Biopython code that builds the backbone (N, CA, C, O; Angstrom):
import numpy as np
from Bio.PDB.StructureBuilder import StructureBuilder

atoms = [
    (1, "MET", "N", (105.551, 116.059, 92.246)),
    (1, "MET", "CA", (106.147, 114.769, 92.555)),
    (1, "MET", "C", (105.210, 113.988, 93.475)),
    (1, "MET", "O", (104.630, 114.548, 94.404)),
    (2, "THR", "N", (105.072, 112.707, 93.211)),
    (2, "THR", "CA", (104.245, 111.818, 94.020)),
    (2, "THR", "C", (104.938, 111.557, 95.349)),
    (2, "THR", "O", (106.158, 111.405, 95.411)),
    (3, "THR", "N", (104.145, 111.508, 96.405)),
    (3, "THR", "CA", (104.683, 111.277, 97.738)),
    (3, "THR", "C", (104.461, 109.823, 98.134)),
    (3, "THR", "O", (103.390, 109.263, 97.903)),
    (4, "PHE", "N", (105.478, 109.221, 98.728)),
    (4, "PHE", "CA", (105.388, 107.865, 99.245)),
    (4, "PHE", "C", (105.119, 107.926, 100.743)),
    (4, "PHE", "O", (105.651, 108.794, 101.436)),
    (5, "THR", "N", (104.295, 107.008, 101.246)),
    (5, "THR", "CA", (104.094, 106.916, 102.689)),
    (5, "THR", "C", (105.339, 106.276, 103.308)),
    (5, "THR", "O", (106.155, 105.675, 102.609)),
    (6, "ASP", "N", (105.468, 106.412, 104.609)),
    (6, "ASP", "CA", (106.586, 105.763, 105.312)),
    (6, "ASP", "C", (106.529, 104.248, 105.134)),
    (6, "ASP", "O", (107.563, 103.600, 104.971)),
    (7, "ALA", "N", (105.310, 103.681, 105.164)),
    (7, "ALA", "CA", (105.158, 102.229, 105.000)),
    (7, "ALA", "C", (105.595, 101.797, 103.601)),
    (7, "ALA", "O", (106.229, 100.753, 103.450)),
    (8, "GLU", "N", (105.267, 102.584, 102.580)),
    (8, "GLU", "CA", (105.681, 102.253, 101.212)),
    (8, "GLU", "C", (107.196, 102.326, 101.067)),
    (8, "GLU", "O", (107.806, 101.433, 100.479)),
    (9, "ARG", "N", (107.804, 103.374, 101.594)),
    (9, "ARG", "CA", (109.270, 103.516, 101.504)),
    (9, "ARG", "C", (109.974, 102.368, 102.231)),
    (9, "ARG", "O", (110.944, 101.803, 101.725)),
    (10, "ASP", "N", (109.477, 102.033, 103.415)),
    (10, "ASP", "CA", (110.075, 100.938, 104.179)),
    (10, "ASP", "C", (109.954, 99.626, 103.410)),
    (10, "ASP", "O", (110.914, 98.859, 103.337)),
    (11, "TYR", "N", (108.793, 99.370, 102.845)),
    (11, "TYR", "CA", (108.577, 98.147, 102.077)),
    (11, "TYR", "C", (109.495, 98.101, 100.855)),
    (11, "TYR", "O", (110.108, 97.068, 100.584)),
    (12, "LEU", "N", (109.596, 99.197, 100.124)),
    (12, "LEU", "CA", (110.454, 99.247, 98.938)),
    (12, "LEU", "C", (111.926, 99.062, 99.303)),
    (12, "LEU", "O", (112.681, 98.465, 98.536)),
    (13, "ASP", "N", (112.335, 99.559, 100.450)),
    (13, "ASP", "CA", (113.722, 99.393, 100.894)),
    (13, "ASP", "C", (114.065, 97.926, 101.139)),
    (13, "ASP", "O", (115.227, 97.533, 101.037)),
    (14, "ARG", "N", (113.052, 97.112, 101.464)),
    (14, "ARG", "CA", (113.287, 95.692, 101.765)),
    (14, "ARG", "C", (113.027, 94.768, 100.589)),
    (14, "ARG", "O", (113.355, 93.583, 100.658)),
    (15, "GLY", "N", (112.441, 95.285, 99.503)),
    (15, "GLY", "CA", (112.078, 94.446, 98.363)),
    (15, "GLY", "C", (113.273, 93.828, 97.663)),
    (15, "GLY", "O", (114.334, 94.444, 97.563)),
    (16, "ARG", "N", (113.096, 92.615, 97.181)),
    (16, "ARG", "CA", (114.178, 91.902, 96.495)),
    (16, "ARG", "C", (113.920, 91.710, 95.014)),
    (16, "ARG", "O", (114.840, 91.799, 94.201)),
    (17, "LEU", "N", (112.679, 91.448, 94.664)),
    (17, "LEU", "CA", (112.334, 91.163, 93.274)),
    (17, "LEU", "C", (111.164, 92.047, 92.874)),
    (17, "LEU", "O", (110.227, 92.255, 93.645)),
    (18, "ALA", "N", (111.237, 92.558, 91.665)),
    (18, "ALA", "CA", (110.163, 93.410, 91.146)),
    (18, "ALA", "C", (109.832, 92.958, 89.732)),
    (18, "ALA", "O", (110.523, 92.117, 89.158)),
    (19, "ARG", "N", (108.767, 93.524, 89.180)),
    (19, "ARG", "CA", (108.402, 93.274, 87.793)),
    (19, "ARG", "C", (108.291, 94.621, 87.107)),
    (19, "ARG", "O", (107.613, 95.529, 87.587)),
    (20, "LEU", "N", (108.969, 94.733, 85.975)),
    (20, "LEU", "CA", (108.970, 95.961, 85.201)),
    (20, "LEU", "C", (108.056, 95.786, 83.991)),
    (20, "LEU", "O", (108.196, 94.824, 83.236)),
    (21, "ALA", "N", (107.127, 96.712, 83.811)),
    (21, "ALA", "CA", (106.210, 96.680, 82.677)),
    (21, "ALA", "C", (106.531, 97.835, 81.739)),
    (21, "ALA", "O", (106.698, 98.980, 82.159)),
    (22, "THR", "N", (106.613, 97.496, 80.447)),
    (22, "THR", "CA", (106.834, 98.491, 79.407)),
    (22, "THR", "C", (105.869, 98.207, 78.258)),
    (22, "THR", "O", (105.165, 97.197, 78.253)),
    (23, "VAL", "N", (105.852, 99.110, 77.297)),
    (23, "VAL", "CA", (105.016, 98.934, 76.110)),
    (23, "VAL", "C", (105.882, 99.178, 74.889)),
    (23, "VAL", "O", (106.589, 100.182, 74.806)),
    (24, "GLY", "N", (105.822, 98.246, 73.936)),
    (24, "GLY", "CA", (106.598, 98.380, 72.706)),
    (24, "GLY", "C", (106.018, 99.429, 71.777)),
    (24, "GLY", "O", (104.912, 99.923, 71.995)),
    (25, "ARG", "N", (106.759, 99.760, 70.755)),
    (25, "ARG", "CA", (106.315, 100.755, 69.776)),
    (25, "ARG", "C", (104.968, 100.391, 69.153)),
    (25, "ARG", "O", (104.183, 101.267, 68.791)),
    (26, "ASP", "N", (104.709, 99.074, 69.032)),
    (26, "ASP", "CA", (103.451, 98.632, 68.425)),
    (26, "ASP", "C", (102.315, 98.501, 69.435)),
    (26, "ASP", "O", (101.228, 98.043, 69.084)),
    (27, "GLY", "N", (102.554, 98.898, 70.683)),
    (27, "GLY", "CA", (101.521, 98.843, 71.714)),
    (27, "GLY", "C", (101.454, 97.538, 72.479)),
    (27, "GLY", "O", (100.601, 97.380, 73.352)),
    (28, "THR", "N", (102.336, 96.599, 72.168)),
    (28, "THR", "CA", (102.339, 95.309, 72.846)),
    (28, "THR", "C", (102.970, 95.453, 74.234)),
    (28, "THR", "O", (104.086, 95.959, 74.352)),
    (29, "PRO", "N", (102.265, 95.012, 75.291)),
    (29, "PRO", "CA", (102.844, 95.089, 76.634)),
    (29, "PRO", "C", (103.946, 94.057, 76.825)),
    (29, "PRO", "O", (103.947, 93.000, 76.192)),
    (30, "HIS", "N", (104.875, 94.382, 77.702)),
    (30, "HIS", "CA", (105.989, 93.493, 78.039)),
    (30, "HIS", "C", (106.225, 93.620, 79.538)),
    (30, "HIS", "O", (106.301, 94.728, 80.069)),
    (31, "ILE", "N", (106.339, 92.492, 80.210)),
    (31, "ILE", "CA", (106.615, 92.516, 81.643)),
    (31, "ILE", "C", (107.711, 91.508, 81.935)),
    (31, "ILE", "O", (107.720, 90.406, 81.385)),
    (32, "THR", "N", (108.632, 91.892, 82.801)),
    (32, "THR", "CA", (109.767, 91.032, 83.094)),
    (32, "THR", "C", (110.225, 91.240, 84.535)),
    (32, "THR", "O", (110.157, 92.356, 85.049)),
    (33, "PRO", "N", (110.693, 90.173, 85.192)),
    (33, "PRO", "CA", (111.229, 90.343, 86.543)),
    (33, "PRO", "C", (112.567, 91.075, 86.502)),
    (33, "PRO", "O", (113.362, 90.902, 85.578)),
    (34, "VAL", "N", (112.794, 91.891, 87.519)),
    (34, "VAL", "CA", (114.066, 92.598, 87.669)),
    (34, "VAL", "C", (114.495, 92.510, 89.132)),
    (34, "VAL", "O", (113.662, 92.553, 90.037)),
    (35, "GLY", "N", (115.774, 92.388, 89.345)),
    (35, "GLY", "CA", (116.289, 92.269, 90.706)),
    (35, "GLY", "C", (117.189, 93.416, 91.120)),
    (35, "GLY", "O", (117.563, 93.519, 92.288)),
    (36, "MET", "N", (117.544, 94.282, 90.176)),
    (36, "MET", "CA", (118.434, 95.399, 90.490)),
    (36, "MET", "C", (117.668, 96.706, 90.315)),
    (36, "MET", "O", (117.544, 97.219, 89.203)),
    (37, "TRP", "N", (117.158, 97.238, 91.420)),
    (37, "TRP", "CA", (116.399, 98.474, 91.372)),
    (37, "TRP", "C", (116.522, 99.160, 92.721)),
    (37, "TRP", "O", (116.830, 98.529, 93.732)),
    (38, "ARG", "N", (116.271, 100.488, 92.719)),
    (38, "ARG", "CA", (116.301, 101.221, 93.981)),
    (38, "ARG", "C", (115.488, 102.504, 93.861)),
    (38, "ARG", "O", (115.351, 103.079, 92.781)),
    (39, "LEU", "N", (114.961, 102.930, 94.985)),
    (39, "LEU", "CA", (114.240, 104.181, 95.097)),
    (39, "LEU", "C", (115.231, 105.260, 95.518)),
    (39, "LEU", "O", (116.005, 105.056, 96.453)),
    (40, "ALA", "N", (115.217, 106.405, 94.840)),
    (40, "ALA", "CA", (116.106, 107.511, 95.194)),
    (40, "ALA", "C", (115.832, 107.966, 96.625)),
    (40, "ALA", "O", (114.713, 107.826, 97.118)),
    (41, "ALA", "N", (116.835, 108.501, 97.282)),
    (41, "ALA", "CA", (116.695, 108.970, 98.663)),
    (41, "ALA", "C", (115.572, 109.993, 98.800)),
    (41, "ALA", "O", (114.880, 110.022, 99.818)),
    (42, "ASP", "N", (115.388, 110.833, 97.781)),
    (42, "ASP", "CA", (114.313, 111.832, 97.834)),
    (42, "ASP", "C", (113.021, 111.319, 97.201)),
    (42, "ASP", "O", (112.054, 112.070, 97.074)),
    (43, "ALA", "N", (112.995, 110.056, 96.805)),
    (43, "ALA", "CA", (111.828, 109.373, 96.222)),
    (43, "ALA", "C", (111.358, 110.005, 94.913)),
    (43, "ALA", "O", (110.195, 109.851, 94.542)),
    (44, "SER", "N", (112.230, 110.704, 94.217)),
    (44, "SER", "CA", (111.835, 111.351, 92.966)),
    (44, "SER", "C", (111.918, 110.413, 91.770)),
    (44, "SER", "O", (111.397, 110.730, 90.701)),
    (45, "TRP", "N", (112.568, 109.258, 91.936)),
    (45, "TRP", "CA", (112.658, 108.287, 90.852)),
    (45, "TRP", "C", (112.976, 106.908, 91.387)),
    (45, "TRP", "O", (113.448, 106.738, 92.511)),
    (46, "VAL", "N", (112.699, 105.923, 90.535)),
    (46, "VAL", "CA", (113.103, 104.537, 90.770)),
    (46, "VAL", "C", (114.041, 104.182, 89.631)),
    (46, "VAL", "O", (113.736, 104.428, 88.464)),
    (47, "GLU", "N", (115.171, 103.609, 89.971)),
    (47, "GLU", "CA", (116.172, 103.253, 88.963)),
    (47, "GLU", "C", (116.245, 101.738, 88.832)),
    (47, "GLU", "O", (116.265, 101.020, 89.832)),
    (48, "ILE", "N", (116.283, 101.258, 87.592)),
    (48, "ILE", "CA", (116.346, 99.826, 87.315)),
    (48, "ILE", "C", (117.576, 99.563, 86.465)),
    (48, "ILE", "O", (117.817, 100.254, 85.475)),
    (49, "ARG", "N", (118.355, 98.559, 86.857)),
    (49, "ARG", "CA", (119.566, 98.182, 86.126)),
    (49, "ARG", "C", (119.523, 96.684, 85.859)),
    (49, "ARG", "O", (118.659, 95.974, 86.374)),
    (50, "GLY", "N", (120.456, 96.218, 85.055)),
    (50, "GLY", "CA", (120.545, 94.794, 84.798)),
    (50, "GLY", "C", (121.716, 94.462, 83.890)),
    (50, "GLY", "O", (122.391, 95.351, 83.371)),
    (51, "ARG", "N", (121.942, 93.188, 83.710)),
    (51, "ARG", "CA", (123.028, 92.716, 82.844)),
    (51, "ARG", "C", (122.652, 92.925, 81.380)),
    (51, "ARG", "O", (121.516, 92.676, 80.975)),
    (52, "ASN", "N", (123.621, 93.384, 80.599)),
    (52, "ASN", "CA", (123.425, 93.607, 79.161)),
    (52, "ASN", "C", (122.160, 94.433, 78.913)),
    (52, "ASN", "O", (121.398, 94.164, 77.984)),
    (53, "PHE", "N", (121.960, 95.425, 79.750)),
    (53, "PHE", "CA", (120.707, 96.174, 79.820)),
    (53, "PHE", "C", (120.393, 96.950, 78.544)),
    (53, "PHE", "O", (119.238, 96.980, 78.119)),
    (54, "ALA", "N", (121.383, 97.572, 77.928)),
    (54, "ALA", "CA", (121.139, 98.393, 76.736)),
    (54, "ALA", "C", (120.590, 97.562, 75.574)),
    (54, "ALA", "O", (119.941, 98.104, 74.679)),
    (55, "ALA", "N", (120.844, 96.268, 75.583)),
    (55, "ALA", "CA", (120.364, 95.394, 74.508)),
    (55, "ALA", "C", (118.993, 94.796, 74.811)),
    (55, "ALA", "O", (118.467, 94.025, 74.008)),
    (56, "SER", "N", (118.414, 95.137, 75.948)),
    (56, "SER", "CA", (117.160, 94.504, 76.364)),
    (56, "SER", "C", (115.932, 95.190, 75.748)),
    (56, "SER", "O", (115.958, 96.374, 75.414)),
    (57, "LYS", "N", (114.873, 94.416, 75.612)),
    (57, "LYS", "CA", (113.602, 94.943, 75.104)),
    (57, "LYS", "C", (113.071, 96.027, 76.024)),
    (57, "LYS", "O", (112.564, 97.042, 75.548)),
    (58, "LYS", "N", (113.176, 95.836, 77.325)),
    (58, "LYS", "CA", (112.652, 96.828, 78.268)),
    (58, "LYS", "C", (113.339, 98.179, 78.094)),
    (58, "LYS", "O", (112.689, 99.222, 78.162)),
    (59, "TYR", "N", (114.645, 98.159, 77.870)),
    (59, "TYR", "CA", (115.399, 99.401, 77.663)),
    (59, "TYR", "C", (114.962, 100.066, 76.354)),
    (59, "TYR", "O", (114.742, 101.277, 76.312)),
    (60, "ARG", "N", (114.839, 99.274, 75.295)),
    (60, "ARG", "CA", (114.396, 99.822, 73.996)),
    (60, "ARG", "C", (112.967, 100.355, 74.077)),
    (60, "ARG", "O", (112.659, 101.401, 73.505)),
    (61, "ASP", "N", (112.097, 99.638, 74.787)),
    (61, "ASP", "CA", (110.717, 100.094, 74.941)),
    (61, "ASP", "C", (110.657, 101.459, 75.625)),
    (61, "ASP", "O", (109.947, 102.354, 75.167)),
    (62, "VAL", "N", (111.389, 101.617, 76.701)),
    (62, "VAL", "CA", (111.385, 102.895, 77.426)),
    (62, "VAL", "C", (111.974, 104.001, 76.558)),
    (62, "VAL", "O", (111.464, 105.122, 76.551)),
    (63, "ALA", "N", (113.041, 103.695, 75.829)),
    (63, "ALA", "CA", (113.628, 104.694, 74.933)),
    (63, "ALA", "C", (112.611, 105.152, 73.888)),
    (63, "ALA", "O", (112.603, 106.320, 73.500)),
    (64, "ALA", "N", (111.758, 104.239, 73.433)),
    (64, "ALA", "CA", (110.785, 104.556, 72.387)),
    (64, "ALA", "C", (109.524, 105.231, 72.919)),
    (64, "ALA", "O", (108.969, 106.105, 72.253)),
    (65, "THR", "N", (109.062, 104.840, 74.114)),
    (65, "THR", "CA", (107.760, 105.316, 74.583)),
    (65, "THR", "C", (107.819, 106.289, 75.751)),
    (65, "THR", "O", (106.911, 107.100, 75.927)),
    (66, "GLY", "N", (108.881, 106.217, 76.553)),
    (66, "GLY", "CA", (108.995, 107.112, 77.703)),
    (66, "GLY", "C", (108.040, 106.813, 78.839)),
    (66, "GLY", "O", (107.752, 107.695, 79.649)),
    (67, "ARG", "N", (107.539, 105.583, 78.916)),
    (67, "ARG", "CA", (106.622, 105.187, 79.994)),
    (67, "ARG", "C", (107.009, 103.818, 80.527)),
    (67, "ARG", "O", (107.528, 102.981, 79.788)),
    (68, "ALA", "N", (106.756, 103.588, 81.823)),
    (68, "ALA", "CA", (107.000, 102.279, 82.426)),
    (68, "ALA", "C", (106.292, 102.215, 83.776)),
    (68, "ALA", "O", (105.854, 103.229, 84.320)),
    (69, "ALA", "N", (106.195, 101.010, 84.293)),
    (69, "ALA", "CA", (105.658, 100.782, 85.634)),
    (69, "ALA", "C", (106.462, 99.668, 86.272)),
    (69, "ALA", "O", (106.983, 98.790, 85.583)),
    (70, "ILE", "N", (106.558, 99.707, 87.584)),
    (70, "ILE", "CA", (107.252, 98.659, 88.321)),
    (70, "ILE", "C", (106.367, 98.258, 89.501)),
    (70, "ILE", "O", (105.741, 99.103, 90.141)),
    (71, "VAL", "N", (106.328, 96.958, 89.775)),
    (71, "VAL", "CA", (105.586, 96.423, 90.917)),
    (71, "VAL", "C", (106.553, 95.631, 91.778)),
    (71, "VAL", "O", (107.288, 94.773, 91.288)),
    (72, "VAL", "N", (106.542, 95.933, 93.064)),
    (72, "VAL", "CA", (107.281, 95.157, 94.062)),
    (72, "VAL", "C", (106.211, 94.556, 94.953)),
    (72, "VAL", "O", (105.415, 95.285, 95.543)),
    (73, "ASP", "N", (106.183, 93.221, 95.060)),
    (73, "ASP", "CA", (105.141, 92.594, 95.851)),
    (73, "ASP", "C", (105.608, 91.281, 96.450)),
    (73, "ASP", "O", (106.653, 90.749, 96.076)),
    (74, "ASP", "N", (104.825, 90.769, 97.381)),
    (74, "ASP", "CA", (105.084, 89.476, 97.998)),
    (74, "ASP", "C", (103.846, 89.073, 98.798)),
    (74, "ASP", "O", (102.821, 89.753, 98.762)),
    (75, "LEU", "N", (103.955, 87.984, 99.502)),
    (75, "LEU", "CA", (102.887, 87.542, 100.395)),
    (75, "LEU", "C", (103.356, 87.706, 101.832)),
    (75, "LEU", "O", (104.388, 87.160, 102.221)),
    (76, "ALA", "N", (102.601, 88.455, 102.614)),
    (76, "ALA", "CA", (102.906, 88.561, 104.035)),
    (76, "ALA", "C", (102.551, 87.248, 104.718)),
    (76, "ALA", "O", (103.155, 86.874, 105.724)),
    (77, "SER", "N", (101.554, 86.547, 104.155)),
    (77, "SER", "CA", (101.092, 85.293, 104.727)),
    (77, "SER", "C", (100.252, 84.562, 103.690)),
    (77, "SER", "O", (99.608, 85.192, 102.851)),
    (78, "THR", "N", (100.259, 83.251, 103.746)),
    (78, "THR", "CA", (99.363, 82.480, 102.872)),
    (78, "THR", "C", (98.151, 81.966, 103.639)),
    (78, "THR", "O", (97.183, 81.512, 103.029)),
    (79, "ASP", "N", (98.190, 82.030, 104.955)),
    (79, "ASP", "CA", (97.060, 81.568, 105.765)),
    (79, "ASP", "C", (96.877, 82.499, 106.962)),
    (79, "ASP", "O", (97.483, 82.263, 108.007)),
    (80, "PRO", "N", (96.084, 83.520, 106.849)),
    (80, "PRO", "CA", (95.227, 83.851, 105.722)),
    (80, "PRO", "C", (96.032, 84.485, 104.580)),
    (80, "PRO", "O", (97.137, 84.988, 104.782)),
    (81, "TRP", "N", (95.452, 84.447, 103.390)),
    (81, "TRP", "CA", (96.066, 85.011, 102.193)),
    (81, "TRP", "C", (96.187, 86.522, 102.391)),
    (81, "TRP", "O", (95.181, 87.211, 102.559)),
    (82, "ARG", "N", (97.431, 87.041, 102.373)),
    (82, "ARG", "CA", (97.643, 88.475, 102.579)),
    (82, "ARG", "C", (98.703, 89.014, 101.619)),
    (82, "ARG", "O", (99.865, 89.148, 102.002)),
    (83, "PRO", "N", (98.324, 89.323, 100.386)),
    (83, "PRO", "CA", (99.279, 89.927, 99.464)),
    (83, "PRO", "C", (99.568, 91.366, 99.875)),
    (83, "PRO", "O", (98.730, 92.031, 100.483)),
    (84, "ARG", "N", (100.760, 91.833, 99.535)),
    (84, "ARG", "CA", (101.118, 93.227, 99.787)),
    (84, "ARG", "C", (102.067, 93.681, 98.693)),
    (84, "ARG", "O", (102.786, 92.869, 98.111)),
    (85, "GLY", "N", (102.071, 94.951, 98.419)),
    (85, "GLY", "CA", (102.949, 95.433, 97.378)),
    (85, "GLY", "C", (102.785, 96.910, 97.092)),
    (85, "GLY", "O", (101.934, 97.593, 97.660)),
    (86, "VAL", "N", (103.643, 97.381, 96.179)),
    (86, "VAL", "CA", (103.634, 98.768, 95.735)),
    (86, "VAL", "C", (103.799, 98.770, 94.217)),
    (86, "VAL", "O", (104.688, 98.110, 93.681)),
    (87, "GLU", "N", (102.943, 99.510, 93.538)),
    (87, "GLU", "CA", (103.051, 99.716, 92.099)),
    (87, "GLU", "C", (103.393, 101.182, 91.859)),
    (87, "GLU", "O", (102.791, 102.075, 92.456)),
    (88, "ILE", "N", (104.359, 101.420, 90.985)),
    (88, "ILE", "CA", (104.789, 102.777, 90.646)),
    (88, "ILE", "C", (104.691, 102.930, 89.141)),
    (88, "ILE", "O", (105.317, 102.177, 88.394)),
    (89, "ARG", "N", (103.902, 103.909, 88.690)),
    (89, "ARG", "CA", (103.743, 104.189, 87.261)),
    (89, "ARG", "C", (104.275, 105.584, 86.973)),
    (89, "ARG", "O", (104.191, 106.477, 87.816)),
    (90, "GLY", "N", (104.830, 105.765, 85.763)),
    (90, "GLY", "CA", (105.235, 107.119, 85.431)),
    (90, "GLY", "C", (106.023, 107.265, 84.156)),
    (90, "GLY", "O", (106.234, 106.316, 83.402)),
    (91, "ALA", "N", (106.452, 108.499, 83.946)),
    (91, "ALA", "CA", (107.340, 108.808, 82.828)),
    (91, "ALA", "C", (108.663, 108.110, 83.097)),
    (91, "ALA", "O", (109.105, 108.017, 84.242)),
    (92, "ALA", "N", (109.293, 107.619, 82.031)),
    (92, "ALA", "CA", (110.537, 106.863, 82.205)),
    (92, "ALA", "C", (111.575, 107.313, 81.189)),
    (92, "ALA", "O", (111.249, 107.789, 80.102)),
    (93, "GLU", "N", (112.830, 107.148, 81.574)),
    (93, "GLU", "CA", (113.950, 107.477, 80.695)),
    (93, "GLU", "C", (114.849, 106.267, 80.549)),
    (93, "GLU", "O", (115.056, 105.519, 81.505)),
    (94, "ALA", "N", (115.382, 106.073, 79.358)),
    (94, "ALA", "CA", (116.437, 105.095, 79.120)),
    (94, "ALA", "C", (117.745, 105.890, 79.117)),
    (94, "ALA", "O", (118.021, 106.642, 78.183)),
    (95, "ILE", "N", (118.533, 105.719, 80.156)),
    (95, "ILE", "CA", (119.753, 106.507, 80.359)),
    (95, "ILE", "C", (120.960, 105.627, 80.040)),
    (95, "ILE", "O", (121.040, 104.488, 80.499)),
    (96, "SER", "N", (121.885, 106.150, 79.265)),
    (96, "SER", "CA", (123.025, 105.335, 78.825)),
    (96, "SER", "C", (124.285, 105.528, 79.667)),
    (96, "SER", "O", (125.125, 104.629, 79.695)),
    (97, "GLU", "N", (124.451, 106.641, 80.341)),
    (97, "GLU", "CA", (125.680, 106.916, 81.091)),
    (97, "GLU", "C", (125.401, 107.068, 82.573)),
    (97, "GLU", "O", (124.353, 107.612, 82.922)),
    (98, "PRO", "N", (126.264, 106.625, 83.462)),
    (98, "PRO", "CA", (127.555, 105.998, 83.192)),
    (98, "PRO", "C", (127.437, 104.540, 82.760)),
    (98, "PRO", "O", (128.376, 103.973, 82.202)),
    (99, "GLU", "N", (126.279, 103.938, 83.022)),
    (99, "GLU", "CA", (125.971, 102.610, 82.485)),
    (99, "GLU", "C", (124.479, 102.583, 82.206)),
    (99, "GLU", "O", (123.731, 103.314, 82.856)),
    (100, "PRO", "N", (124.018, 101.772, 81.270)),
    (100, "PRO", "CA", (122.606, 101.783, 80.899)),
    (100, "PRO", "C", (121.684, 101.446, 82.075)),
    (100, "PRO", "O", (121.912, 100.486, 82.812)),
    (101, "HIS", "N", (120.646, 102.256, 82.226)),
    (101, "HIS", "CA", (119.625, 102.007, 83.233)),
    (101, "HIS", "C", (118.349, 102.735, 82.838)),
    (101, "HIS", "O", (118.348, 103.588, 81.951)),
    (102, "ILE", "N", (117.271, 102.380, 83.512)),
    (102, "ILE", "CA", (115.969, 103.016, 83.323)),
    (102, "ILE", "C", (115.654, 103.775, 84.596)),
    (102, "ILE", "O", (115.911, 103.299, 85.701)),
    (103, "ARG", "N", (115.100, 104.949, 84.428)),
    (103, "ARG", "CA", (114.670, 105.749, 85.579)),
    (103, "ARG", "C", (113.192, 106.078, 85.381)),
    (103, "ARG", "O", (112.810, 106.674, 84.374)),
    (104, "ILE", "N", (112.363, 105.684, 86.354)),
    (104, "ILE", "CA", (110.937, 105.989, 86.337)),
    (104, "ILE", "C", (110.683, 107.131, 87.313)),
    (104, "ILE", "O", (111.104, 107.077, 88.469)),
    (105, "HIS", "N", (109.993, 108.162, 86.841)),
    (105, "HIS", "CA", (109.596, 109.300, 87.673)),
    (105, "HIS", "C", (108.120, 109.099, 88.022)),
    (105, "HIS", "O", (107.261, 109.223, 87.149)),
    (106, "PRO", "N", (107.814, 108.790, 89.292)),
    (106, "PRO", "CA", (106.452, 108.391, 89.666)),
    (106, "PRO", "C", (105.396, 109.458, 89.385)),
    (106, "PRO", "O", (105.521, 110.607, 89.807)),
    (107, "ASP", "N", (104.350, 109.047, 88.658)),
    (107, "ASP", "CA", (103.142, 109.848, 88.485)),
    (107, "ASP", "C", (102.059, 109.321, 89.417)),
    (107, "ASP", "O", (101.212, 110.069, 89.904)),
    (108, "ARG", "N", (102.109, 108.011, 89.650)),
    (108, "ARG", "CA", (101.087, 107.373, 90.476)),
    (108, "ARG", "C", (101.709, 106.235, 91.269)),
    (108, "ARG", "O", (102.474, 105.434, 90.731)),
    (109, "VAL", "N", (101.375, 106.170, 92.550)),
    (109, "VAL", "CA", (101.838, 105.100, 93.433)),
    (109, "VAL", "C", (100.602, 104.475, 94.066)),
    (109, "VAL", "O", (99.762, 105.165, 94.643)),
    (110, "ILE", "N", (100.509, 103.149, 93.943)),
    (110, "ILE", "CA", (99.394, 102.403, 94.515)),
    (110, "ILE", "C", (99.995, 101.316, 95.396)),
    (110, "ILE", "O", (100.911, 100.609, 94.975)),
    (111, "SER", "N", (99.486, 101.178, 96.613)),
    (111, "SER", "CA", (99.988, 100.107, 97.481)),
    (111, "SER", "C", (98.817, 99.350, 98.084)),
    (111, "SER", "O", (97.699, 99.858, 98.163)),
    (112, "TRP", "N", (99.100, 98.124, 98.507)),
    (112, "TRP", "CA", (98.078, 97.277, 99.119)),
    (112, "TRP", "C", (98.737, 96.375, 100.148)),
    (112, "TRP", "O", (99.890, 95.970, 100.001)),
    (113, "GLY", "N", (97.969, 96.069, 101.204)),
    (113, "GLY", "CA", (98.426, 95.146, 102.227)),
    (113, "GLY", "C", (99.490, 95.700, 103.157)),
    (113, "GLY", "O", (99.974, 94.976, 104.027)),
    (114, "LEU", "N", (99.864, 96.947, 103.002)),
    (114, "LEU", "CA", (100.841, 97.576, 103.889)),
    (114, "LEU", "C", (100.102, 98.320, 104.998)),
    (114, "LEU", "O", (98.895, 98.544, 104.907)),
    (115, "GLU", "N", (100.814, 98.691, 106.019)),
    (115, "GLU", "CA", (100.235, 99.468, 107.102)),
    (115, "GLU", "C", (99.558, 100.720, 106.520)),
    (115, "GLU", "O", (100.205, 101.528, 105.854)),
    (116, "GLY", "N", (98.283, 100.865, 106.773)),
    (116, "GLY", "CA", (97.547, 102.032, 106.310)),
    (116, "GLY", "C", (97.102, 101.989, 104.860)),
    (116, "GLY", "O", (96.503, 102.949, 104.375)),
    (117, "ALA", "N", (97.383, 100.885, 104.146)),
    (117, "ALA", "CA", (96.986, 100.777, 102.733)),
    (117, "ALA", "C", (95.753, 99.875, 102.628)),
    (117, "ALA", "O", (95.572, 98.969, 103.442)),
    (118, "PRO", "N", (94.915, 100.124, 101.634)),
    (118, "PRO", "CA", (93.739, 99.258, 101.466)),
    (118, "PRO", "C", (94.141, 97.843, 101.070)),
    (118, "PRO", "O", (95.165, 97.651, 100.416)),
    (119, "THR", "N", (93.355, 96.864, 101.456)),
    (119, "THR", "CA", (93.577, 95.482, 101.060)),
    (119, "THR", "C", (92.641, 95.141, 99.914)),
    (119, "THR", "O", (91.444, 95.415, 99.988)),
    (120, "PRO", "N", (93.190, 94.530, 98.826)),
    (120, "PRO", "CA", (92.326, 94.222, 97.676)),
    (120, "PRO", "C", (91.245, 93.228, 98.024)),
    (120, "PRO", "O", (90.438, 92.867, 97.167)),
]
sb = StructureBuilder()
sb.init_structure("model")
sb.init_model(0)
sb.init_chain("A")
sb.init_seg("    ")
for serial, (resi, resn, name, xyz) in enumerate(atoms, 1):
    if name == "N":
        sb.init_residue(resn, " ", resi, " ")
    sb.init_atom(name, np.array(xyz, "f"), 0.0, 1.0, " ", f" {name:<3s}", serial, name[0])
structure = sb.get_structure()
């Protein structure tokens, strides 16, 4: 299991908007904003939910390919320009019960602009 730093966990706990990336059966990438997501208490997965989720392309993509990535980012400042964020890539599941959601199991975590993280 991938380990998150304290700075990454703290940042993810405060995040409001993320972008979920999936790949369709034909290899075409798809990225979409998501607002309903959370990191498990033990950091073993990230869960993404949404309205009418089972009918969404992102849900179908994960069901077909078993892979996804999510990025949570923002600007700490525009003067000077200071982007910060966390990207989580990994194996993913399209889970139908008790309500449709996607669960990503982190294989790789990359962060930037956070305490102790490299700046791009």
